[in-house]
C-alpha positions in Angstrom: 38.2 2.6 -43.4 37.5 6.3 -42.9 38.1 7.8 -39.5 36.2 11.0 -39.9 32.5 11.7 -39.6 30.9 12.2 -43.0 32.2 9.1 -44.6 29.5 6.9 -46.2 30.2 3.9 -44.0 28.3 1.5 -41.9 24.6 0.6 -42.0 22.2 1.8 -44.6 20.6 4.3 -42.2 23.8 5.2 -40.4 24.4 8.8 -39.6 26.8 11.0 -41.6 26.9 13.6 -38.9 26.2 13.9 -35.2 22.5 13.7 -34.1 20.9 16.8 -32.5 18.1 14.7 -31.0 17.8 11.0 -29.9 14.4 11.1 -31.7 13.3 7.9 -29.9 9.9 7.5 -28.1 10.2 6.7 -24.5 13.6 8.4 -24.2 12.6 10.0 -20.8 11.9 6.6 -19.3 15.1 5.2 -20.7 17.1 8.1 -19.3 15.5 7.6 -15.8 16.5 3.9 -15.8 20.0 4.7 -16.9 20.5 7.3 -14.2 19.0 5.0 -11.6 21.8 2.5 -12.4 24.4 5.3 -12.0 25.5 5.1 -15.7 27.0 8.0 -17.5 25.6 6.9 -20.9 24.0 3.8 -22.3 27.4 2.6 -23.6 28.3 1.7 -20.0 25.7 -1.0 -20.1 26.8 -2.4 -23.5 30.4 -3.4 -22.9 32.2 -5.6 -20.4 34.8 -4.3 -18.1 38.1 -3.6 -19.9 36.5 -3.1 -23.3 35.8 0.0 -25.3 33.2 1.3 -27.7 33.4 1.9 -31.4 30.9 4.5 -32.6 32.3 5.8 -35.9 30.3 3.6 -38.3 28.0 1.8 -35.8 28.1 0.6 -32.2 30.9 -2.0 -31.6 32.5 -3.6 -28.6 36.3 -3.7 -29.1 38.9 -5.6 -27.1 39.3 -9.1 -25.7 39.7 -12.3 -27.8 37.1 -11.1 -30.3 38.6 -7.8 -31.4 35.5 -6.2 -32.7 31.9 -7.2 -32.2 28.8 -5.4 -33.4 26.2 -4.6 -30.8 22.8 -5.3 -32.2 19.5 -6.8 -31.0 21.1 -10.2 -30.5 23.9 -8.9 -28.4 21.5 -6.8 -26.3 19.4 -9.9 -25.7 22.6 -11.8 -24.6 23.6 -8.9 -22.3 20.1 -8.8 -20.7 20.2 -12.5 -20.0 23.8 -12.4 -18.6 23.4 -9.3 -16.4 19.7 -9.5 -15.5 18.6 -7.9 -12.3 18.5 -4.1 -12.3 19.9 -3.9 -15.8 17.1 -6.0 -17.3 14.5 -3.2 -17.9 17.1 -0.9 -19.5 18.6 -3.5 -21.8 15.1 -4.8 -22.8 14.1 -1.2 -23.8 17.3 -0.8 -25.8 16.6 -4.1 -27.5 13.1 -2.9 -28.5 14.5 0.4 -29.8 17.1 -1.4 -31.9 14.5 -3.7 -33.4 12.3 -0.8 -34.3 15.2 1.3 -35.8 18.7 -0.2 -36.3 20.2 3.3 -36.3 18.5 4.4 -33.0 20.9 2.8 -30.6 23.8 4.8 -32.2 21.8 8.0 -32.3 21.1 7.7 -28.5 24.8 6.9 -27.7 26.2 9.7 -29.8 23.7 12.2 -28.4 24.7 11.3 -24.9 28.4 11.3 -25.6 28.2 14.7 -27.3 26.3 16.1 -24.4 28.9 14.8 -21.9 31.8 16.1 -24.0 30.3 19.6 -24.5 29.6 19.9 -20.7 33.1 18.7 -19.8 35.9 21.3 -19.2 38.3 19.2 -21.2 35.7 18.0 -23.7 38.0 18.8 -26.7 40.7 16.5 -25.4 40.6 12.9 -26.9 41.5 11.6 -23.4 38.1 12.7 -22.2 36.4 10.6 -24.8 38.7 7.7 -23.9 37.7 8.1 -20.3 34.1 7.9 -21.3 34.9 4.4 -22.8 35.4 5.4 -26.5 37.9 3.5 -28.6 41.2 5.6 -28.6 41.3 5.4 -32.5 37.9 7.1 -32.7 38.3 9.5 -29.7 40.0 12.2 -31.7 37.4 12.5 -34.6 34.6 12.3 -32.0 35.9 15.2 -29.9 36.6 17.4 -33.0 33.1 17.0 -34.4 31.5 17.4 -30.9 33.3 20.7 -30.4 32.0 22.0 -33.6 28.5 20.6 -33.1 25.5 22.9 -32.2 25.2 23.4 -28.5 21.7 23.2 -26.9 20.5 25.1 -23.9 18.3 23.5 -21.2 15.0 24.3 -22.9 16.2 23.1 -26.3 17.5 19.9 -24.8 14.2 19.2 -23.2 12.5 19.9 -26.5 14.6 17.5 -28.6 14.2 14.7 -25.9 10.4 15.1 -25.8 9.7 15.7 -29.5 9.5 12.0 -30.4 7.0 11.2 -27.6 4.7 14.1 -28.7 4.8 13.0 -32.3 4.2 9.3 -31.5 1.2 10.2 -29.4 -0.3 12.4 -32.1 0.1 15.5 -30.1 1.0 17.6 -33.1 0.4 21.0 -31.5 2.8 20.1 -28.7 5.3 18.8 -31.2 5.0 22.1 -33.1 5.6 24.0 -29.9 8.8 22.0 -29.2 9.9 22.3 -32.8 9.7 26.1 -32.5 12.4 26.0 -29.8 14.9 24.3 -32.2 17.1 25.8 -34.8 15.6 25.9 -38.3 16.8 23.0 -40.5 17.4 20.7 -37.6 21.0 21.9 -36.9 22.6 19.5 -39.4 20.6 16.5 -38.2 18.9 15.1 -41.4 16.5 12.8 -39.6 15.4 15.7 -37.3 15.1 18.0 -40.3 12.7 15.5 -41.9 10.7 15.1 -38.7 10.3 18.9 -38.3 9.1 19.1 -41.9 6.5 16.3 -41.2 5.3 18.3 -38.1 4.9 21.4 -40.1 3.0 19.6 -42.8 0.7 18.0 -40.3 0.1 21.3 -38.6 -0.9 22.8 -42.0 -3.3 20.0 -42.7 -4.9 20.3 -39.3 -5.3 24.1 -39.8 -6.8 23.6 -43.2 -9.3 21.1 -41.7 -10.2 23.6 -39.0 -10.7 26.4 -41.6 -13.0 24.1 -43.6 -15.0 23.3 -40.4 -15.4 26.9 -39.7 -16.7 27.6 -43.2 -19.1 24.7 -43.1 -20.4 25.8 -39.7 -21.0 29.3 -41.0 -22.9 27.8 -43.9 -25.1 25.8 -41.5 -23.8 22.4 -42.5 -23.2 21.0 -39.0 -22.5 17.5 -40.3 -19.8 18.7 -42.6 -18.3 20.9 -39.9 -18.2 17.9 -37.5 -16.5 15.8 -40.1 -13.8 18.5 -40.7 -13.4 18.8 -36.9 -13.0 15.1 -36.6 -10.3 15.1 -39.4 -8.5 17.9 -37.6 -8.6 15.9 -34.3 -7.2 12.8 -36.0 -4.4 14.9 -37.5 -3.6 16.6 -34.2 -5.0 14.8 -31.2 -4.1 17.7 -28.8 -5.6 20.5 -30.9 -8.0 22.3 -28.5 -10.0 23.9 -31.3 -10.7 20.5 -32.8 -11.6 18.8 -29.5 -13.8 21.7 -28.3 -15.4 21.9 -31.8 -16.3 18.2 -31.7 -18.0 18.7 -28.3 -19.8 21.8 -29.5 -21.0 20.4 -32.8 -22.0 16.9 -31.7 -25.7 16.5 -31.1 -26.7 13.1 -29.7 -29.6 11.3 -31.4 -28.8 12.6 -34.9 -26.2 10.0 -35.7 -26.0 6.3 -35.0 -29.0 5.2 -32.9 -26.8 2.9 -30.8 -24.5 5.8 -30.2 -27.3 8.0 -29.0 -28.1 5.6 -26.2 -24.7 6.0 -24.7 -24.6 8.3 -21.6 -21.4 9.6 -19.9 -22.2 9.6 -16.2 -20.2 11.4 -13.6 -20.2 10.7 -9.9 -18.5 13.3 -7.7 -16.6 12.3 -4.6 -14.8 14.4 -1.9 -11.5 14.4 -3.8 -12.2 12.8 -7.2 -14.8 12.5 -9.9 -15.6 9.1 -11.4 -16.6 9.0 -15.1 -18.3 6.0 -16.7 -20.0 5.1 -19.9 -23.5 3.7 -19.6 -24.0 1.1 -20.9 -20.5 -0.2 -20.7 -18.9 -0.6 -24.2 -18.7 -4.1 -25.6 -15.5 -6.0 -25.3 -14.6 -5.5 -29.0 -14.9 -1.8 -28.6 -13.1 -1.7 -25.3 -10.0 -3.1 -27.0 -9.7 0.2 -29.0 -10.6 2.2 -25.9 -11.7 5.7 -25.3 -10.0 8.9 -24.7 -11.6 10.9 -21.9 -11.1 14.6 -21.5 -12.1 17.1 -18.8 -13.3 20.4 -20.1 -13.1 23.2 -17.6 -15.1 26.3 -18.1 -13.1 29.5 -17.3 -15.2 32.7 -17.4 -13.6 35.1 -19.8 -10.8 32.7 -20.8 -10.1 29.6 -22.9 -11.7 26.3 -21.9 -9.2 24.1 -20.2 -8.7 20.6 -21.6 -7.2 17.9 -19.4 -6.8 14.3 -20.4 -8.0 11.7 -17.8 -6.0 8.5 -17.9 -6.6 6.9 -14.4 -8.9 3.9 -14.6 -11.5 3.1 -12.0 -11.4 -0.4 -10.5 -15.2 -0.5 -10.9 -15.0 0.4 -14.6 -14.6 3.8 -16.2 -12.1 6.5 -15.3 -11.2 8.6 -12.3 -10.4 12.3 -12.4 -7.9 12.5 -9.4 -7.8 16.3 -9.2 -10.9 18.0 -10.4 -10.9 21.8 -10.2 -12.8 22.8 -7.1 -15.3 25.6 -7.5 -15.5 25.3 -11.3 -17.9 23.9 -13.8 -16.6 21.0 -15.9 -17.9 18.6 -18.5 -16.3 15.3 -19.5 -16.1 13.9 -23.1 -15.2 10.3 -24.1 -13.9 10.1 -27.7 -13.8 6.6 -29.4 -10.3 5.5 -30.6 -9.2 3.2 -33.3 -5.5 2.2 -33.2 -4.9 5.1 -30.9 -6.6 7.7 -33.2 -9.8 9.5 -32.6 -12.4 7.7 -34.6 -15.7 9.4 -34.0 -17.7 12.1 -32.2 -17.6 12.2 -28.4 -20.1 11.2 -25.7 -20.4 14.3 -23.5 -21.6 14.4 -19.9 -23.8 17.1 -18.3 -22.2 20.1 -16.7 -20.9 19.4 -13.2 -20.1 22.0 -10.6 -17.1 20.6 -8.7 -18.3 21.4 -5.2 -18.2 18.1 -3.3 -19.8 17.8 0.1 -17.9 16.6 3.2 -17.4 12.9 3.6 -17.6 10.6 6.7 -20.1 12.8 8.5 -20.9 11.1 11.8 -21.9 12.1 15.3 -21.9 11.1 18.9 -24.2 12.3 21.7 -24.0 12.9 25.4 -25.6 14.8 28.2 -27.2 17.7 26.3 -24.4 17.5 23.8 -23.8 16.6 20.1 -20.3 16.1 18.7 -19.9 15.7 15.0 -16.9 15.0 12.8 -16.4 15.0 9.0 -13.6 15.1 6.4 -13.5 18.2 4.3 -12.3 18.0 0.6 -8.8 19.4 0.2 -9.9 22.2 -2.1 -12.6 23.6 0.3 -12.2 27.0 1.9 -14.1 25.8 4.9 -17.6 24.8 5.8 -20.9 26.3 7.0 -22.5 24.1 9.6 -26.0 24.5 10.9 -27.7 22.5 13.7 -31.5 22.6 13.7 -33.4 21.3 16.7 -37.0 21.1 17.9 -37.0 24.8 18.6 -35.3 25.8 15.4 -31.6 26.7 14.6 -29.2 26.2 17.5 -26.9 29.1 18.2 -23.5 28.9 19.9 -22.2 25.7 18.4 -18.4 25.4 18.3 -17.5 24.8 14.7 -13.8 24.1 13.8 -12.0 22.2 11.1 -13.7 18.9 10.6 -15.7 19.0 13.8 -18.7 20.6 15.6 -19.6 20.6 19.3 -22.9 21.8 20.6 -23.7 21.8 24.3 -26.6 22.7 26.6 -29.1 21.0 24.2 -32.5 19.7 25.2 -33.8 16.2 24.6 -35.1 15.8 21.1 -34.4 15.2 17.4 -31.8 17.4 15.6 -30.5 17.8 12.0 -27.0 18.8 11.1 -26.3 20.3 7.7 -22.8 21.0 6.5 -22.1 22.9 3.3 -18.5 23.2 1.9 -17.4 26.6 0.5 -15.2 27.0 -2.6 -13.6 29.9 -4.5 -14.9 30.1 -8.0 -12.7 31.5 -10.9 -14.4 34.9 -10.7 -13.5 35.2 -7.0 -17.0 34.6 -5.6 -17.6 31.9 -2.9 -20.0 29.1 -3.8 -21.4 26.3 -1.6 -21.9 22.6 -2.1 -25.4 21.2 -2.0 -24.8 20.2 1.6 -24.7 17.0 3.6 -27.5 16.3 6.0 -27.2 14.1 9.2 -30.0 13.4 11.6 -29.2 12.9 15.3 -31.1 12.6 18.5 -30.3 13.8 22.0 -31.5 11.3 24.6 -32.1 11.8 28.4 -29.0 11.3 30.6 -28.8 10.9 34.3 -27.5 13.7 36.6 -24.0 12.7 37.7 -22.9 12.3 41.3 -20.6 15.2 42.1 -19.4 14.2 45.6 -18.9 10.9 47.4 -18.0 10.5 51.1 -17.4 7.5 53.4 -17.2 7.2 57.1 -15.9 4.1 58.9 -17.6 3.0 62.2 -18.0 -0.2 64.1 -16.4 -2.4 61.4 -18.5 -1.0 58.6 -18.4 1.9 56.2 -21.3 4.3 55.5 -21.5 6.1 52.2 -23.1 9.5 51.4 -23.2 11.5 48.2 -24.7 14.5 46.5 -26.1 14.7 43.0 -27.6 11.9 40.9 -31.1 13.1 41.9 -32.9 11.6 38.9 -30.7 8.5 38.7 -30.2 5.1 40.2 -26.9 5.7 42.1 -24.8 2.5 42.3 -21.7 2.0 44.3 -19.4 -0.1 42.1 -15.8 -1.3 41.8 -14.5 -1.3 38.2 -12.4 -4.4 37.5 -9.9 -2.5 35.2 -9.7 0.9 36.7 -12.6 3.4 36.9 -13.4 5.9 34.1 -12.9 9.5 34.7 -15.6 11.3 36.7 -18.2 12.7 34.2 -17.5 10.0 31.6 -20.6 9.1 29.7 -21.3 5.4 29.4 -23.8 3.4 27.4 -24.9 -0.2 28.0 -22.3 -2.0 26.0 -22.1 -5.9 26.2 -18.4 -5.7 25.4 -17.8 -3.7 28.6 -20.8 -4.1 30.9 -21.2 -2.0 34.0 -20.0 -3.7 37.2 -22.6 -5.0 39.7 -23.2 -3.0 42.9 -20.8 -3.8 45.8 -21.5 -7.3 47.1 -20.6 -6.3 50.7 -22.7 -7.5 53.6 -25.1 -4.8 54.9 -25.2 -3.9 58.5 -28.0 -2.4 60.5 -27.9 1.4 60.2 -27.0 1.4 56.6 -23.3 0.5 56.8 -21.5 -2.0 54.5 -18.9 -4.5 55.7 -15.9 -4.8 53.3 -14.1 -8.1 53.2 -11.1 -8.2 55.6 -7.8 -7.7 53.7 -9.5 -5.9 50.8 -8.5 -2.6 49.2 -11.3 -1.4 47.0 -11.7 1.7 44.8 -15.4 2.5 45.2 -16.9 4.6 42.5 -20.4 6.2 42.2 -22.3 5.4 39.0 -25.5 7.3 38.1 -27.7 5.1 35.9 -30.7 6.1 33.9 -32.0 3.3 31.6 -29.2 2.3 29.1 -27.0 5.3 29.9 -24.8 6.1 32.9 -22.4 8.8 34.0 -19.3 7.9 36.1 -18.9 9.8 39.3 -16.1 10.3 41.8 -14.5 7.5 43.8 -12.6 6.8 46.9 -10.5 4.0 48.4 -11.9 1.8 51.2 -9.4 -0.5 52.9 -10.1 -3.2 55.4 -6.8 -4.5 56.7 -6.5 -8.3 57.4 -7.5 -9.4 60.9 -4.7 -10.3 63.4 -5.1 -13.7 65.0 -3.7 -15.1 68.3 -3.6 -11.8 70.1 -2.7 -12.0 73.8 -2.2 -9.1 76.3 -0.7 -9.3 79.8 0.3 -6.7 82.3 4.0 -6.9 83.1 4.2 -4.2 85.8 5.5 -0.8 85.8 2.4 0.5 83.9 3.1 -1.6 80.9 1.5 -4.5 79.1 3.0 -7.0 76.7 1.2 -7.7 73.4 1.8 -10.9 71.4 0.1 -12.1 68.2 0.5 -14.1 65.1 1.9 -11.8 62.4 -0.6 -11.6 59.5 0.7 -12.7 56.0 1.7 -9.9 53.6 1.4 -7.2 56.2 4.3 -4.8 56.4 3.3 -3.2 59.7 0.8 -3.8 62.4 -1.0 -1.1 64.4 -2.0 -1.5 68.0 -4.6 0.8 69.5 -5.2 0.9 73.3 -8.6 2.2 74.5 -8.9 2.9 78.2 -11.2 5.0 80.3 -13.4 5.8 77.3 -10.6 7.2 75.1 -7.8 6.1 72.8 -4.7 6.4 75.0 -2.1 4.8 72.7 -1.5 4.0 69.1 1.6 2.2 68.1 2.7 0.9 64.7 5.4 -1.8 64.6 7.3 -3.3 61.7 7.8 -7.0 61.5 11.6 -6.8 62.1 11.0 -4.7 65.2 8.3 -7.0 66.6 10.5 -10.1 66.2 13.5 -8.3 67.8 11.9 -6.3 70.6 8.3 -7.5 70.9 5.4 -5.0 71.4 4.8 -3.2 74.7 2.2 -0.5 75.5 1.8 1.9 78.4 -1.4 1.3 80.4 -3.0 2.6 83.6 -4.3 0.2 86.3 -7.9 0.5 85.0 -9.4 -1.9 82.4 -8.4 -1.5 78.8 -8.7 -3.1 75.4 -6.1 -3.5 72.7 -7.2 -3.7 69.0 -4.7 -5.0 66.5 -4.9 -4.6 62.8 -2.5 -4.7 59.8 -1.5 -1.1 59.0 -3.3 0.3 55.9 -1.3 0.2 52.7 -3.1 3.2 50.9 -2.3 6.5 52.5 -5.6 8.2 51.5 -7.9 5.3 52.1 -11.0 5.2 54.4 -9.8 2.5 56.8 -12.4 0.0 58.2 -11.0 -2.2 61.0 -11.9 -5.8 60.5 -14.4 -7.4 62.9 -12.8 -8.8 66.1 -9.2 -8.4 66.8 -9.8 -6.6 70.2 -8.4 -8.1 73.5 -10.1 -6.9 76.7 -7.9 -6.7 79.8 -9.6 -6.1 83.1 -8.5 -3.5 85.6 -5.5 -4.2 87.8 -7.3 -5.5 90.9 -4.9 -6.8 93.6 -5.5 -8.5 96.9 -2.6 -8.4 99.3 -2.2 -10.1 102.6 0.3 -10.0 105.4 0.8 -11.9 108.7 1.2 -9.3 111.4 3.0 -10.8 114.5 1.0 -10.3 117.8 2.1 -7.8 120.4 4.8 -9.1 122.9 3.4 -9.5 126.5 6.0 -10.2 129.1 7.9 -13.2 127.7 5.2 -14.3 125.2 3.6 -12.9 122.0 0.0 -12.4 121.5 -1.8 -14.1 118.6 -0.8 -13.1 115.0 -3.2 -11.3 112.7 -4.0 -11.8 109.0 -4.4 -8.5 107.3 -6.1 -8.7 103.8 -6.1 -5.5 101.7 -8.0 -4.8 98.4 -6.5 -2.4 95.8 -9.0 -1.6 93.0 -9.0 1.4 90.6 -12.6 2.5 89.9 -15.6 0.6 91.0 -15.3 -2.6 92.9 -16.7 -5.5 90.9 -19.4 -7.7 92.4 -17.7 -11.0 91.8 -14.6 -10.5 93.9 -13.1 -13.9 94.7 -12.9 -15.4 98.2 -9.5 -15.3 100.1 -8.5 -18.4 102.0 -5.4 -18.9 104.3 -4.0 -22.5 104.2 -1.5 -24.0 106.6 0.8 -27.0 106.0 2.6 -28.6 109.0 6.2 -29.5 108.8 6.0 -32.9 110.6 9.4 -32.6 112.2 10.9 -31.1 109.1 11.1 -27.6 107.7 7.6 -26.9 106.4 6.9 -26.7 102.7 4.5 -24.0 101.3 1.1 -25.2 100.2 0.9 -25.6 96.5 -2.9 -25.5 96.1 -5.8 -24.5 98.3 -6.3 -28.1 99.2 -2.7 -28.8 100.0 -3.0 -28.2 103.8 -5.5 -27.0 106.4 -7.8 -24.1 105.8 -7.3 -21.6 108.7 -9.3 -18.5 107.6 -11.7 -17.4 104.9 -12.4 -13.8 103.8 -15.4 -13.3 101.5 -14.9 -11.0 98.5 -17.9 -9.0 99.6 -16.1 -8.0 102.8 -13.2 -6.4 101.0 -13.1 -2.7 100.0 -10.3 -0.4 99.0 -8.7 1.4 101.9 -10.3 -0.8 104.6 -8.1 -3.8 105.4 -9.7 -6.8 107.0 -7.8 -8.2 110.0 -8.5 -11.6 111.5 -6.5 -13.4 114.2 -4.7 -16.5 113.0 -5.9 -19.6 114.9 -3.2 -21.0 117.2 -4.4 -24.6 117.3 -1.6 -25.8 115.0 1.7 -27.0 116.3 4.7 -25.3 114.8 6.5 -25.4 112.6 4.1 -24.9 109.7 3.9 -22.7 106.6 1.1 -20.4 105.6 -0.1 -19.4 102.1 -3.1 -17.5 100.8 -5.2 -18.3 97.7 -8.1 -16.7 95.8 -11.1 -18.9 95.0 -14.1 -18.2 92.8 -15.1 -17.2 89.2 -13.3 -13.8 89.4 -10.1 -15.2 90.7 -8.4 -15.1 87.3 -9.0 -11.4 87.0 -7.6 -10.5 90.4 -3.9 -10.4 91.1 -2.8 -11.9 94.5 0.0 -9.9 96.0 1.9 -12.3 98.3 4.5 -11.4 101.0 7.9 -12.9 101.3 7.6 -16.7 102.0 9.9 -16.3 105.1 7.2 -14.2 106.8 4.7 -17.0 106.3 6.7 -19.7 108.3 5.7 -20.2 111.9 8.2 -21.9 114.2 
């Protein structure tokens, strides 16, 4: 077996030299899959770990129990089934390549190995080839022939890798351009040399057809010229002269009547253009398909040709990136087996200047706000708002939006034109999108809301809302910002007016224990404007309040602590003014109680839970006040009689009234009661009826500063005890100041 390249060994179409090009359609896709797997070359996917590649006279796997195994379509199928997963698409493509051309697999492998060796700093060392997985016996011959092989630069390598795709797609002009980058004669690659010759021959045939078409056109034979153009397009599907000639020469109606009925319609959108045949081609024709081209008119330059391959879900094709600001036409050429098979169907001229999309608007108080989406190729827009009095000046136009304020009630029309730069530098506009909109009447908002608490109710006052129904409401989920414009929306209805009990004089009574954020709402028909708000708090009432004087100018206050209250406030009102205000925490109240400083005059103590909101308008709850009368005291003393010789005169009862301010009319009656001892030490009377009534002093006879003195009757036999009592309706409100019990015993 020969061990040098050039031996006539291996398969019938095996190479005698190294390939300069893989010359396989779809090589770019294959290379992308290979690199995605992290493979150096396709051979890494063809052998198991620990085995090597033989490439001299075919592609073989060497090593293991079976010393040498040829890698063909069957082996590729086995590898695909065994490895599967990420390797599946690559091995399936290699299998398809091998089935189409048995020598293609070796061409690809040798092309990649030579590229790696030529790029490696030690590419002339057989060890480098061995490291790449090549059989050691073949590594030496491979590196020698690779070192002498023609080296390609980046542009040439791109050309040899794309050449097969261009030829397979019938793009002869592109293939000729790629061939021009390669060395003449194919650089020793016989298969490449034959392909280059085929390309050159096809180019000549296409040029001859174009020349014949030009001569027929000059002679006025449009039909013959069209046939020649069609032949040129079949020979070179990417020939711009042939494609443009077909579009120029084809005249609908002069050929097949069925063909004349076909119309190519275009529907522009903000970013795309949809192309469709009408009527849609029959299923049999659709199997062969159509080739759709976009023809772009360039003033003073060649017409641009772009193939449209994206299909529309609704049928037809979609041009994803039409040239904005330029005139285009679309042509659909029928295909048979991938080759142009007849004259095209051509659309009308379309100026690619789409309007804005999604034009919508909202209105408010004398205001229109509009938004839209501009096509990506637009320079900007020109927006005009026309109202009942004509064009509106001063509208704020920015990217994708417009705001106009200070508008009167009425109907308006918004027109938006997109601006584009044409190829000659001028600015063109789209036809324009129109949007009607009406400005409805809105209420004047409330601009200030005040509240004043008095006598257990709160009075509200406001300014603004002159033409509106002003409602005081409490929003369940937080109020909108003042000035927010609201419409009657069943999904979020406006709250009902405050359900508080009205009080004479215009006040409203909030529920005790409530904290309410009250907001003003100006309503006019189905529209409303939110106004300012404030917080009204009515702390919970305090039950079980009791107040008693404890002497020393102080009074003790007791009550039942209200639930959930952190602090309780006590306010003392005396002599027409608030004389004391104390706030006590629960812990302090339990530990120390609550005492307030008071004067002898009458006073009232109002208790309420301390407000929780610092800026709230506080409305004390009804009740909660305890009235304490003035400190009225009646004192009495037994004044011993004057001593005369060896005996004393009769004792005197002195009754004194102490009363700050005016003396009430219902002062109680004072009675002096005596209880005899009956031979024992006398016991003080316990009640007014527990003894003998000695004296009575009517309340009307008492006045401050004028004590009443009466002699104590002496008809009782000592020993006996005396005690005074107060009788009558006002007795509970008058304090009886008694002397020492020892001074009230008569012996």
